[in-house]
FIKELUM-693430 format. One record per residue (C-alpha): residue in one letter; x, y, z. Coordinates in steps of 0.5 Angstrom, whole numbers, padded with zeros to 4 digits, always signed. Example, Ala and Ser with C-alpha at 12.3 -4.5 7.8 and 13.67 -1.06 7.14 Angstrom:
a+0025-0009+0016/s+0027-0002+0014/
This chain:
m+0213+0073+0240/s+0219+0076+0238/a+0217+0082+0235/e+0220+0081+0228/h+0214+0074+0229/a+0210+0079+0230/v+0211+0083+0224/q+0211+0077+0220/l+0204+0075+0223/k+0201+0082+0222/e+0203+0082+0215/a+0200+0075+0213/v+0194+0077+0216/r+0194+0084+0212/q+0196+0079+0206/a+0191+0074+0207/k+0186+0080+0208/e+0187+0083+0202/d+0188+0076+0198/s+0181+0075+0201/f+0178+0082+0199/e+0181+0081+0192/s+0179+0074+0192/g+0172+0076+0194/k+0172+0082+0190/v+0173+0078+0183/e+0168+0073+0185/g+0163+0078+0187/d+0164+0082+0181/a+0163+0075+0177/e+0157+0073+0180/g+0155+0080+0180/y+0156+0080+0173/n+0153+0074+0171/r+0147+0076+0175/g+0147+0083+0171/i+0148+0079+0165/k+0142+0075+0166/a+0138+0081+0169/g+0140+0084+0162/r+0139+0079+0158/l+0132+0079+0161/l+0130+0086+0161/e+0132+0086+0154/r+0128+0080+0152/e+0122+0083+0155/e+0124+0089+0152/r+0124+0086+0145/e+0118+0082+0147/e+0116+0089+0148/a+0117+0092+0142/l+0115+0087+0138/r+0108+0087+0141/i+0107+0094+0140/q+0110+0093+0133/a+0105+0088+0133/e+0099+0093+0135/r+0101+0098+0130/e+0102+0094+0125/a+0095+0091+0126/i+0092+0098+0127/r+0095+0100+0121/r+0092+0094+0117/r+0085+0095+0120/k+0085+0103+0118/e+0087+0101+0111/a+0082+0095+0111/e+0077+0101+0113/e+0079+0105+0108/r+0080+0100+0103/a+0072+0099+0105/r+0071+0107+0104/w+0074+0106+0096/l+0068+0105+0092/v+0073+0104+0086/s+0077+0099+0084/d+0084+0098+0087/q+0088+0097+0081/p+0089+0102+0075/i+0084+0102+0069/g+0090+0098+0065/f+0091+0102+0059/d+0099+0100+0058/e+0104+0104+0054/r+0102+0099+0048/i+0095+0100+0048/k+0096+0107+0049/e+0100+0107+0043/e+0094+0103+0039/i+0089+0108+0041/r+0093+0114+0039/r+0094+0111+0033/d+0088+0108+0031/v+0083+0115+0033/k+0088+0119+0029/a+0087+0113+0023/r+0079+0112+0024/t+0077+0119+0025/g+0082+0124+0024/q+0081+0127+0030/d+0088+0129+0034/p+0086+0130+0041/r+0090+0135+0045/p+0095+0132+0051/r+0091+0134+0056/q+0085+0131+0053/w+0089+0125+0051/d+0090+0125+0059/m+0083+0125+0061/i+0081+0119+0055/l+0087+0114+0058/s+0087+0116+0065/n+0089+0110+0069/d+0086+0112+0075/p+0080+0108+0078/a+0077+0116+0081/t+0078+0121+0076/y+0076+0128+0075/v+0077+0133+0070/i+0076+0140+0071/a+0074+0142+0064/g+0073+0150+0062/a+0068+0152+0058/g+0069+0150+0051/s+0074+0145+0052/g+0072+0139+0048/k+0070+0135+0053/s+0064+0131+0050/t+0068+0129+0045/s+0073+0126+0049/l+0068+0123+0053/v+0066+0119+0048/l+0073+0117+0046/r+0074+0114+0053/v+0067+0110+0052/v+0071+0107+0046/a+0077+0106+0050/l+0074+0103+0055/n+0069+0098+0051/l+0074+0097+0045/y+0081+0097+0048/r+0080+0094+0055/a+0074+0089+0054/i+0069+0092+0059/s+0062+0091+0056/l+0058+0097+0055/n+0053+0093+0060/r+0058+0095+0065/i+0058+0102+0062/s+0054+0108+0064/v+0055+0116+0061/f+0050+0121+0065/t+0049+0127+0062/f+0045+0133+0065/t+0040+0135+0059/r+0036+0132+0055/e+0040+0136+0049/s+0047+0134+0052/r+0044+0126+0052/k+0042+0126+0045/d+0048+0130+0042/f+0052+0124+0046/v+0048+0119+0043/k+0049+0121+0037/k+0057+0122+0038/l+0057+0115+0041/r+0054+0112+0035/q+0058+0115+0030/c+0064+0114+0033/m+0063+0106+0035/g+0062+0106+0027/k+0069+0108+0026/w+0071+0102+0029/d+0065+0098+0025/v+0061+0097+0031/e+0053+0099+0030/l+0050+0101+0035/s+0042+0102+0035/d+0039+0109+0038/d+0037+0104+0043/e+0042+0101+0045/a+0046+0108+0045/r+0041+0110+0050/s+0042+0104+0054/v+0049+0107+0056/v+0049+0115+0055/r+0043+0115+0061/t+0041+0120+0066/f+0039+0119+0073/h+0032+0118+0073/s+0033+0113+0068/m+0037+0109+0072/v+0034+0109+0079/l+0028+0108+0076/k+0031+0101+0072/m+0033+0099+0078/a+0026+0100+0082/r+0022+0097+0076/s+0027+0090+0076/i+0024+0089+0083/e+0017+0091+0081/p+0015+0092+0074/s+0009+0095+0076/l+0012+0100+0080/q+0009+0108+0079/v+0012+0113+0080/l+0008+0120+0081/e+0013+0125+0077/l+0011+0120+0070/m+0003+0118+0072/d+0001+0123+0066/m+0006+0120+0062/e+0005+0113+0063/k-0004+0113+0062/g-0005+0107+0057/k+0002+0105+0057/t+0009+0103+0061/m+0015+0108+0059/r+0022+0105+0058/d+0026+0106+0063/i+0032+0109+0057/d+0026+0115+0055/i+0026+0118+0061/d+0030+0124+0061/n+0033+0129+0067/l+0026+0132+0071/l+0030+0137+0074/e+0032+0140+0067/v+0030+0147+0067/g+0024+0148+0062/v+0021+0140+0064/g+0014+0141+0066/a+0015+0149+0067/t+0012+0155+0063/d+0017+0160+0060/a+0016+0165+0067/e+0018+0159+0072/q+0024+0158+0069/e+0027+0163+0074/p+0032+0161+0080/q+0030+0164+0086/r+0034+0171+0088/g+0032+0170+0095/s+0026+0173+0100/e+0026+0179+0096/d+0026+0177+0089/g+0027+0170+0086/g+0023+0163+0083/i+0023+0157+0083/a+0023+0152+0076/d+0018+0146+0076/t+0022+0140+0079/g+0015+0136+0078/a+0011+0131+0073/a+0013+0130+0066/r+0007+0132+0062/d+0004+0131+0056/p+0004+0138+0053/k-0003+0138+0049/s-0007+0136+0055/d-0011+0141+0059/a-0012+0135+0065/v-0011+0137+0072/p-0004+0133+0073/e-0004+0127+0078/r+0001+0129+0083/d-0004+0136+0084/k-0010+0131+0085/f-0006+0127+0090/l-0003+0134+0093/r-0010+0136+0094/l-0013+0130+0097/a-0007+0130+0103/y-0008+0138+0103/e-0016+0137+0105/r-0014+0131+0109/a-0009+0135+0114/f-0013+0141+0113/m-0020+0137+0116/n-0016+0133+0121/d-0010+0137+0124/p-0013+0144+0127/d-0006+0147+0127/f-0005+0146+0120/a-0011+0150+0119/a-0009+0155+0122/v-0002+0155+0119/i-0005+0155+0112/a-0011+0161+0115/a-0004+0165+0117/i-0001+0163+0110/y-0008+0166+0107/r-0007+0172+0110/y+0000+0174+0108/s-0002+0173+0101/q-0006+0178+0100/l+0000+0182+0103/q+0004+0187+0099/a+0011+0183+0097/k+0017+0187+0100/r+0022+0190+0097/p+0029+0192+0099/k+0030+0198+0103/e+0035+0202+0099/d+0029+0201+0092/a+0026+0207+0095/t+0030+0213+0095/k+0030+0220+0098/g+0028+0223+0091/l+0022+0218+0091/e+0020+0218+0098/k+0020+0226+0096/n+0015+0226+0091/v+0011+0221+0094/a+0010+0226+0101/e+0008+0232+0096/h+0002+0230+0092/d+0000+0223+0097/a-0006+0227+0101/q-0009+0230+0094/m-0008+0224+0089/s-0009+0219+0094/s-0016+0222+0095/f-0017+0223+0088/v-0015+0215+0087/e-0021+0213+0092/d-0026+0217+0089/a-0025+0214+0082/w-0025+0207+0085/r-0032+0208+0089/s-0035+0211+0082/r-0032+0209+0077/i-0027+0203+0077/a-0031+0199+0082/p-0038+0202+0084/g-0041+0198+0090/v-0035+0194+0090/w-0030+0199+0094/p-0031+0199+0100/p-0032+0193+0102/q-0036+0192+0109/d-0030+0190+0113/v-0025+0196+0111/v-0025+0201+0117/p-0025+0208+0114/v-0018+0211+0116/a-0019+0219+0116/e-0012+0221+0118/p-0005+0220+0115/i-0001+0213+0118/q+0006+0213+0120/l+0008+0206+0118/s+0015+0206+0119/t+0021+0210+0123/s+0024+0210+0116/m+0020+0214+0114/s+0021+0222+0115/r+0013+0223+0114/p+0006+0219+0115/y+0003+0217+0109/r-0005+0216+0107/v-0009+0209+0107/h-0015+0208+0104/g-0018+0203+0109/y-0016+0198+0116/l-0018+0191+0116/p-0018+0188+0124/v-0018+0182+0121/m-0012+0181+0118/e-0009+0187+0122/a-0007+0191+0116/y-0008+0197+0111/v-0011+0198+0105/v-0008+0202+0099/l-0011+0203+0093/g-0007+0203+0086/g-0010+0201+0079/a-0005+0205+0075/k-0008+0202+0069/y-0015+0205+0071/f-0012+0212+0069/p-0009+0213+0063/d-0008+0220+0060/e-0002+0224+0056/t+0003+0225+0062/d+0001+0219+0067/v+0002+0223+0072/v-0003+0219+0076/g-0001+0213+0074/k+0007+0215+0076/f+0005+0217+0083/i+0001+0210+0084/n+0007+0206+0082/g+0012+0210+0086/k+0008+0210+0092/r+0007+0202+0091/k+0015+0202+0091/l+0016+0206+0097/l+0010+0202+0101/a+0014+0196+0099/a+0021+0197+0101/r+0020+0203+0107/s+0013+0200+0111/d+0013+0197+0117/k+0006+0195+0117/p+0002+0190+0113/i-0001+0193+0107/v-0006+0190+0101/w-0005+0193+0096/i-0010+0193+0091/d-0009+0194+0083/t-0014+0191+0079/v-0022+0190+0080/e-0020+0182+0080/q-0015+0183+0087/l-0021+0187+0090/t-0025+0181+0089/e-0020+0176+0091/l-0020+0181+0097/t-0028+0181+0099/t-0027+0172+0098/v-0021+0172+0103/l-0026+0177+0108/a-0031+0172+0107/w-0026+0166+0108/y-0024+0169+0115/q-0031+0170+0117/a-0034+0162+0116/y-0026+0160+0119/q-0028+0163+0125/e-0035+0161+0125/k-0031+0153+0124/r-0035+0153+0118/a-0030+0154+0113/t-0029+0150+0107/v-0021+0148+0104/p-0018+0154+0101/m-0015+0154+0094/f-0010+0160+0093/e-0004+0162+0090/w+0001+0167+0094/r+0008+0169+0093/a+0013+0164+0098/p+0019+0167+0101/g+0025+0166+0096/d+0020+0166+0090/i+0019+0171+0084/g+0012+0170+0083/r+0006+0168+0086/k+0004+0160+0085/s-0001+0156+0088/l+0000+0154+0096/l+0001+0145+0094/r+0006+0148+0089/t+0011+0151+0094/f+0010+0146+0099/f+0012+0141+0094/d+0017+0145+0091/s+0020+0146+0098/a+0019+0139+0100/q+0023+0137+0093/f+0029+0143+0095/v+0029+0139+0103/e+0030+0132+0099/n+0035+0134+0093/l+0039+0137+0099/g+0039+0129+0101/l+0035+0131+0108/p+0028+0129+0110/v+0023+0133+0111/a+0019+0133+0116/a+0025+0132+0121/t+0028+0137+0118/m+0023+0143+0118/a+0021+0142+0124/a+0028+0143+0126/a+0028+0150+0123/l+0023+0151+0128/s+0027+0150+0134/k+0028+0155+0138/e+0035+0158+0136/a+0034+0157+0128/a+0027+0160+0128/a+0029+0167+0131/a+0034+0167+0125/l+0027+0166+0120/t+0022+0171+0117/g+0014+0170+0119/p+0013+0168+0113/e+0018+0163+0113/r+0016+0160+0120/l+0009+0160+0117/l+0012+0155+0110/a+0017+0151+0115/e+0012+0149+0119/a+0006+0148+0114/v+0011+0143+0110/a+0012+0140+0117/r+0005+0138+0118/f+0003+0137+0111/w+0009+0133+0108/p+0008+0126+0112/v+0001+0127+0111/f+0002+0128+0103/e+0007+0121+0103/n+0002+0117+0107/v-0003+0118+0102/l+0002+0115+0096/r+0004+0109+0100/e-0004+0108+0100/h-0005+0108+0094/q+0003+0105+0092/i+0006+0111+0089/w+0014+0113+0089/t+0017+0119+0088/f+0024+0119+0085/n+0027+0123+0090/q+0024+0118+0094/l+0027+0112+0090/f+0033+0116+0089/t+0033+0116+0098/y+0031+0108+0098/f+0037+0106+0093/s+0042+0110+0097/e+0049+0109+0102/d+0044+0111+0108/h+0040+0104+0107/p+0044+0099+0103/e+0040+0094+0106/h+0036+0095+0100/f+0040+0093+0094/k+0039+0086+0096/d+0034+0085+0091/v+0037+0089+0086/d+0040+0083+0080/t+0048+0084+0079/f+0046+0085+0072/v+0042+0091+0073/l+0046+0094+0078/g+0053+0093+0073/a+0051+0099+0069/m+0053+0102+0075/q+0060+0099+0075/h+0064+0104+0071/l+0061+0111+0070/l+0062+0118+0067/i+0059+0123+0069/d+0059+0130+0065/e+0057+0136+0068/f+0059+0134+0075/q+0059+0141+0079/d+0051+0141+0078/i+0050+0134+0083/s+0046+0134+0088/p+0048+0131+0096/q+0042+0127+0094/i+0045+0125+0087/v+0052+0124+0090/k+0048+0119+0097/w+0045+0114+0091/v+0051+0114+0086/r+0056+0112+0093/g+0051+0107+0095/c+0051+0104+0088/q+0058+0103+0087/r+0059+0101+0095/e+0055+0095+0093/l+0059+0093+0087/v+0064+0093+0091/k+0061+0089+0096/r+0059+0084+0091/g+0066+0083+0088/l+0066+0088+0082/p+0069+0094+0083/g+0070+0099+0078/s+0071+0107+0075/l+0069+0113+0076/t+0070+0119+0072/c+0067+0126+0073/v+0067+0132+0068/g+0066+0138+0071/d+0067+0146+0072/d+0065+0149+0078/w+0066+0156+0075/q+0059+0154+0071/s+0055+0151+0077/i+0048+0154+0076/y+0043+0149+0080/g+0045+0152+0087/w+0037+0155+0088/r+0035+0147+0086/g+0039+0144+0092/s+0046+0143+0088/s+0053+0144+0090/p+0060+0145+0087/d+0063+0143+0094/f+0063+0135+0092/f+0066+0136+0085/v+0071+0141+0088/r+0073+0136+0094/f+0072+0130+0089/k+0077+0126+0093/e+0074+0127+0101/h+0067+0125+0098/f+0069+0119+0093/p+0075+0115+0097/a+0080+0111+0093/v+0087+0108+0093/s+0088+0114+0088/h+0086+0120+0085/g+0087+0123+0078/c+0086+0131+0077/i+0086+0133+0070/k+0085+0140+0067/l+0082+0142+0060/e+0084+0149+0060/e+0084+0150+0052/n+0078+0153+0050/f+0076+0152+0043/r+0070+0156+0043/s+0071+0163+0044/s+0076+0169+0042/d+0081+0171+0048/h+0077+0178+0049/i+0071+0174+0051/l+0075+0169+0055/r+0078+0174+0058/c+0071+0178+0060/a+0068+0173+0063/e+0074+0170+0068/s+0073+0178+0070/v+0067+0178+0074/l+0069+0171+0077/v+0075+0175+0080/n+0074+0175+0088/v+0069+0169+0088/a+0072+0164+0094/g+0072+0157+0094/m+0073+0155+0087/e+0080+0151+0082/s+0084+0156+0080/k+0085+0156+0072/t+0087+0161+0066/c+0083+0158+0059/e+0087+0159+0053/a+0083+0162+0046/k+0084+0156+0041/s+0079+0157+0037/r+0079+0160+0030/w+0076+0167+0034/a+0082+0167+0038/g+0085+0173+0035/e+0078+0176+0034/e+0080+0184+0036/m+0072+0186+0038/p+0072+0187+0046/v+0066+0184+0049/l+0061+0191+0049/l+0057+0193+0054/h+0051+0198+0055/e+0049+0200+0061/a+0041+0202+0060/k+0037+0207+0063/g+0029+0205+0066/e+0029+0199+0061/l+0032+0196+0056/p+0032+0199+0049/y+0028+0194+0045/r+0028+0198+0039/q+0035+0199+0038/l+0036+0191+0040/r+0031+0190+0034/e+0036+0193+0029/l+0043+0190+0033/l+0039+0183+0031/l+0037+0183+0024/a+0045+0187+0023/e+0048+0180+0027/v+0044+0176+0023/e+0045+0179+0016/r+0053+0180+0019/t+0054+0172+0021/g+0049+0169+0017/a+0045+0166+0022/t+0040+0160+0020/e+0035+0156+0024/k+0040+0150+0025/e+0046+0155+0026/p+0042+0161+0030/m+0045+0167+0035/l+0043+0167+0042/v+0039+0172+0045/l+0040+0170+0053/s+0036+0174+0059/r+0036+0173+0066/s+0029+0171+0066/g+0024+0170+0062/k+0021+0176+0062/g+0027+0179+0059/h+0027+0177+0052/r+0019+0176+0052/e+0019+0184+0048/l+0023+0181+0043/s+0021+0173+0043/k+0013+0174+0043/e+0013+0178+0036/k+0009+0173+0032/r+0013+0175+0025/p+0019+0177+0027/a+0024+0180+0021/w+0030+0175+0024/g+0025+0169+0023/k+0028+0163+0026/s+0036+0166+0026/v+0035+0168+0033/k+0034+0163+0039/f+0031+0166+0045/m+0033+0163+0052/t+0034+0164+0059/f+0042+0164+0061/h+0040+0157+0065/a+0037+0153+0059/a+0043+0156+0054/k+0047+0151+0058/g+0051+0148+0053/l+0051+0151+0047/e+0054+0156+0043/a+0053+0161+0038/r+0058+0166+0034/s+0054+0172+0036/v+0051+0172+0043/v+0046+0178+0046/l+0045+0178+0054/l+0040+0182+0057/e+0040+0183+0064/d+0044+0183+0070/c+0046+0177+0074/v+0045+0179+0081/y+0043+0176+0087/f+0041+0180+0093/g+0036+0178+0097/v+0036+0175+0104/n+0033+0168+0105/p+0034+0165+0112/l+0030+0159+0112/k+0035+0156+0106/n+0041+0159+0110/f+0039+0154+0115/l+0038+0148+0110/y+0044+0149+0107/g+0047+0149+0113/r+0044+0142+0116/a+0046+0139+0109/g+0054+0141+0110/l+0054+0146+0105/g+0054+0153+0108/s+0051+0159+0107/f+0045+0159+0102/d+0046+0167+0100/v+0053+0167+0100/a+0053+0161+0095/q+0047+0165+0091/r+0052+0171+0091/a+0058+0166+0088/e+0052+0163+0083/a+0050+0170+0080/r+0057+0171+0078/r+0058+0164+0075/l+0052+0165+0071/a+0055+0171+0068/y+0061+0167+0066/v+0056+0161+0062/g+0053+0167+0059/i+0059+0170+0056/t+0062+0164+0054/r+0057+0161+0049/a+0059+0166+0045/m+0065+0165+0039/e+0066+0171+0036/r+0062+0177+0039/c+0058+0178+0045/y+0054+0184+0047/w+0051+0185+0055/f+0045+0190+0056/a+0042+0191+0062/v+0039+0196+0067/v+0044+0196+0073/e+0040+0198+0080/k+0044+0202+0085/g+0046+0198+0091/k+0046+0192+0087/d+0053+0188+0087/g+0052+0185+0080/a+0056+0182+0076/f+0055+0187+0070/g+0057+0192+0074/s+0065+0188+0076/v+0067+0188+0069/p+0073+0192+0070/m+0071+0198+0065/g+0078+0200+0061/r+0081+0193+0060/s+0082+0191+0052/f+0078+0186+0052/v+0072+0190+0055/a+0068+0197+0052/r+0061+0201+0052/c+0057+0201+0046/e+0051+0205+0044/a+0044+0203+0045/d+0045+0200+0038/g+0050+0196+0040/t+0055+0200+0037/m+0063+0201+0040/r+0064+0207+0044/p+0071+0211+0041/r+0076+0209+0047/a+0078+0215+0051/p+0085+0216+0050/v+0090+0214+0054/s+0095+0219+0058/l+0102+0217+0059/a+0104+0224+0061/g+0106+0225+0069/i+0110+0218+0069/g+0116+0220+0064/l+0113+0217+0058/q+0111+0219+0051/
C-alpha cells in the first residue's frame, strides 16, 4: 500500500470516527433529551400533584379551622340588617316621634350591624336611652319578635326604669305594651334561668324563693337579681369585703318577706346539713371545734395601726391600769363571774411579740384555748377625762396589731358569759358528749361577725359565682403548695366548707330543692346535654341579648349565657349580643364578678365580627367632677382608655370638687349644716333628693338614724355600691375608698378561675368605687374622709393643686387657694 493510500485510509478512518461520534452524539443527545423530557415531565407531574395535595390539605385544614371557628361563634355570621335605607328611616322616625336626636356614637350603638357588639359607656353617657332605641329598632324595623329579645339589667331600680322607658318609647310608635309584656323582655338573669327550669319541671322548688313562695308560686318575671346589694341584707351587711383585716360580704341569700320574723327556709336546710355533718364526720367536728376557739380570739389589725406613740403610752400605764381594770371586773362589773375556773392567773407581764419593746400585762391564760385573756370594757369606766377608757381602747388596738400570741379580749359581760359557755362546751367536747354548737364568728375577709352557717353559705356562693365546683376547689386550696400560703383561719374555713357543702347538697337533693347557682351551672356551656328538654320557644328569648352593666358579670353567668347561645346556634337560631358596660365602674369583684369578660370581650364571645363603640360624652356632670373622678384611676392597670367629655348643663360649673380630711372622726355636726344648706340651695325634694354616700353603712348612720331630720326626705343616704346608676345635683361622700387587706384564700380562688390576684383586683376596685361615687354628682361634690396613715386610698390619690379640686372646711366652705408664684421661671 502506497504511502498516499495509507494517508487517505487513515483520514477516512478518522473521518468515519468523527462522523460516528457526531452521529452518536446527536443521537445520544436526542435520546438523552427525550429521556430528560420524559423524566422532567414525570417529575413536574409529581411535583404538581404534590403541590395540589398540599394545597388541598391546606384548604382542608383552613376549612376545618374555619368550621371549628364558626362552631365557636355564639351569634349569627350575618349582619343584623340595618341597611342605609332603614337607618335613614329610623333616624327620621326617632326625631319625629320622640323629639330626640341621639349623638353620632349613640346612633352607632343603636344601629350596630355587628352580631356581637360591646359598648364602652362612660358614666352619664345616655346608654339607657340608646339601649331602648336599639330594642325598638330590632323589633319594629328588623321584625325581630319581642319573644326573641331579652334585655338583662343589673338592679331592681334599673329594671324598673328600663321597663318604664320601653313602654313609653314603644307607645310613640303606637305599640301598647303592658307592664307584664315589657317585664318579660326586660329581665334579670335569675328570672330567665327560672323560666327555663320551670318549663321542664313546673313545680321545681328554688331554695332562695321558698320563703316568698309559701302558698303561691312566683312568676318568673317577678324575680329580681338576688345578687343585688341590699336584697335580703341589712344595712350593715351591704358592705363589700376589704381583706382579712377588714371586710364584709353582702347577703346573697334568700329573698325574704321583710315583715316576717320566721327562720328562713335556707337556714333550716343549712342547719340540718350542719348537724348531720357534725354528728357523722369526726374530722368536720374537729374543724368546728377549732373555729369555735378562733371565734373567741381578738381580730387582727394591720401592724401599722399601732404607732410608736401608742405603744409608749400604753406601756407607761399598763401595770397600774391593768390591775385597776381587773379589780373593777372582780368587784363591780362581773362579780362571781370573773374569773372563770378555767382561767389560770398570770402574775408576770408576758412578751406577746418580738415587735413590741416590752412585755405587757394579761389577766389570765386559757390552756384549753392556748390563749391569753385581757379585760377591757371602756364603757364601764365613764369619767370626765376618760383616762381609763382611752387606755383600754389604746391597748386593744396595740395588741390587735402587734401581738403574736392569741388574745381573748373581753369588752362586755355578755362576751365573758359567752366565753364561759365556750369553755363548758370544750369540756363536753373532750368528753365526747358535746351538742352541735351554733355561734357567730368573724370569718377571714369579713368586716364583722356572722353566723357560722352564713359564712359557709357565702363562701360557697363566692366559689360558685366564679364558675368553680365548691368541694373540689376548697379541697384543692388545702393541697400542700396552696395551703402553705393560707392563714390558719383560712385553712379552717376551706376544710369546713369542703366537708360541709357536699352534705348540704345531698340534703337539698333529698328534698328536691335547687339553688339558683345550681340552675345556672346545670344550664351552662359545661353541660350542653341539659338543654335538650328546654323548648325552643323558651330558649328563643335568649336569641337577641342586650346586657347592661356587663362589667359586673360573673364567670358563672358568662358560662350560662354562652351555653344558651351555643345551643341556639346548634338549633339553627343564631342571634346577636349587645353588651354595654364601663370597666371603670366595675365594683363587684368581692362577690365574684370580673371586668375581664368585658375588657377581653372578643376572646370570651367569638363571632365573625365584633363592633366596639365608645360613648365618651357625659350628659350628667361638670367637667371638674369628671376630671377629679378620672384622677383617682390614674395608674390603675388593665382598663380601657377613654376620656369623658362634659356635655351637661353643668359642664362649665366653676366650683371644683371639695375635699376635707378629718382628724379622728367625721365632722357630723358641720355636715348637718352643710346638708341643710345644700337642700335649700338646690331645692332638693323626695323625688329629686341630694345624695349622701358612704363606703360602709356605718359611715352615714350618725346622720341617717335621726328620726325627724330637718331636711326631711330631701336627702337620701346609701352606700357607694347601692348608689350605682343614680345621680343628684349635689352629692356628699363620706369615708375613704381603700383596700388594705391580704386574702390568700380568695387569691387562690381567683387564680383558679383565671382572674389573677384577688388582692390586686380589689385595690383597683377601691379606686373604681371612688370613681362611681364622684360621678353620681351633677353640679357639686363634697368628699369627707378620715385618712389613716399607711393606707393607699383613693382620697389621698386626688392631686391637690389641680383646678378641678380644692380643700374645704368641715362645713364645706372652700378654702382660699394658695397663690401661684411664677417667679424664678422668667414669668411675671
